[in-house]
ZAMARGU-4260 file (C-alpha; in steps of 0.2 Angstrom, whole numbers, plus 5000, padded with zeros to 4 digits):
<rodrens>
0) 5136/5085/4793 | 5121/5096/4798 | 5109/5082/4794 | 5118/5071/4807 | 5116/5085/4820
5) 5097/5087/4816 | 5095/5068/4819 | 5103/5069/4836 | 5093/5084/4841 | 5077/5075/4836
10) 5082/5060/4845 | 5085/5069/4861 | 5068/5078/4860 | 5059/5061/4857 | 5067/5054/4873
15) 5060/5069/4883 | 5043/5067/4875 | 5043/5048/4880 | 5049/5052/4898 | 5034/5065/4900
20) 5022/5051/4893 | 5028/5038/4905 | 5028/5049/4921 | 5009/5047/4924 | 5010/5029/4922
25) 5025/5028/4934 | 5015/5039/4946 | 5000/5027/4946 | 5011/5012/4948 | 5019/5020/4963
30) 5002/5024/4971 | 4996/5007/4968 | 5011/4999/4976 | 5010/5011/4991 | 4991/5007/4993
35) 4996/4989/4993 | 5009/4991/5007 | 4996/5001/5017 | 4983/4987/5015 | 4997/4974/5021
40) 5001/4985/5036 | 4982/4986/5040 | 4980/4967/5039 | 4996/4964/5049 | 4990/4976/5063
45) 4973/4968/5063 | 4981/4951/5065 | 4992/4958/5079 | 4977/4965/5088 | 4967/4949/5086
50) 4981/4939/5094 | 4982/4952/5109 | 4964/4951/5112 | 4965/4932/5111 | 4979/4932/5124
55) 4969/4944/5135 | 4954/4932/5134 | 4964/4917/5140 | 4971/4926/5155 | 4954/4933/5160
60) 4956/4951/5155 | 4945/4962/5143 | 4949/4955/5126 | 4941/4969/5116 | 4950/4983/5126
65) 4966/4974/5123 | 4963/4972/5105 | 4959/4990/5103 | 4974/4995/5112 | 4985/4985/5101
70) 4979/4993/5085 | 4988/5008/5078 | 4979/5025/5081 | 4974/5027/5063 | 4965/5011/5063
75) 4956/5012/5080 | 4942/5023/5075 | 4933/5012/5063 | 4938/4996/5071 | 4925/4982/5075
80) 4931/4970/5088 | 4920/4955/5092 | 4924/4942/5106 | 4917/4925/5111 | 4926/4909/5106
85) 4941/4919/5099 | 4943/4937/5093 | 4939/4945/5077 | 4946/4962/5072 | 4939/4971/5057
90) 4948/4987/5051 | 4946/4999/5036 | 4961/5001/5025 | 4967/5019/5025 | 4965/5027/5008
95) 4980/5036/5002 | 4970/5046/4989 | 4957/5057/4998 | 4940/5054/4993 | 4942/5036/4988
100) 4935/5022/4999 | 4944/5006/5003 | 4937/4990/5009 | 4938/4983/5026 | 4949/4968/5031
105) 4948/4956/5046 | 4959/4945/5056 | 4954/4932/5069 | 4963/4923/5082 | 4959/4910/5095
110) 4970/4903/5109 | 4967/4887/5119 | 4969/4891/5137 | 4971/4873/5142 | 4986/4869/5131
115) 5004/4869/5138 | 5004/4860/5154
</rodrens>
């Protein structure tokens, strides 16, 4: 009977060791997933800003100013906005881990002001 108890105790210790070994891999996967979400958010925001700039261009307003206002505050600082025949917005993806650099992404939009009537 004591041999059976020793097996149960060794088994529960093994599970603890495996859990501790898996935690760093789980943390890395969570950071990668979160960084992917941030990249998607930045791409969505750039596309939204490009559409806002294109709308402003069609109605005769300042497209670059409209695009910059449409960007969330964390993306405005490094944003590059170019007009002329459509609007292109380029933003740097915010890094979740300090000291790492992330690439830039861009979105473009054009509207035809003569369509619709």
